[in-house]
C-alpha angles and dihedrals in degrees: 000000000000100000141047113227141177137177112241129218093218134073128276098260092042090052091053091051093046090049090053091050094049093045090053091051088057094048099261126134126197109242098174138016119196118192099206094186092054093043094051091048092049098043102033104016091234129136119237135169121264107288127165128184115203112198103208134189136189100202099206092050093042089053092049091048092049090050089052097044118008095197091056087100085085087071098043142135109043108238126222118186133199119191145159122232126190114243094215090247104104117279097343114124134188123216120222132189122197139174132200115253103234095193090057092046092050094053089092090061117076098219118117093193091055091047090057092050091048091053091054092049091046092054089054093048092048089052090051092053093044090053095055 
């Protein structure tokens, strides 16, 4: 498992806003927002469910990670996704929110200091998802 996910009880747009609020509470900012549905329609003329990728960053932790492993920028930012998925029962859709698990992602890098930082970031991201 490389991500932490939960089904929400609120709508798609509300989930995005709540994710932004909870990320801010944990010191994260949203650097990028990719509307996958819009991009796929524009580039490939295909229809896709609502799907947003939020590229997030916690500057103090990003700085610590870069000091520990300069090439870690290849793994940044931390992504949080919000998407709708059809239930198979007509038009009903469920909304999910998920965050990357940094500790899992950093397992491929042999750097104990970086692993510790990743665990701290992961705890914050799990808290964000749990609070949505």
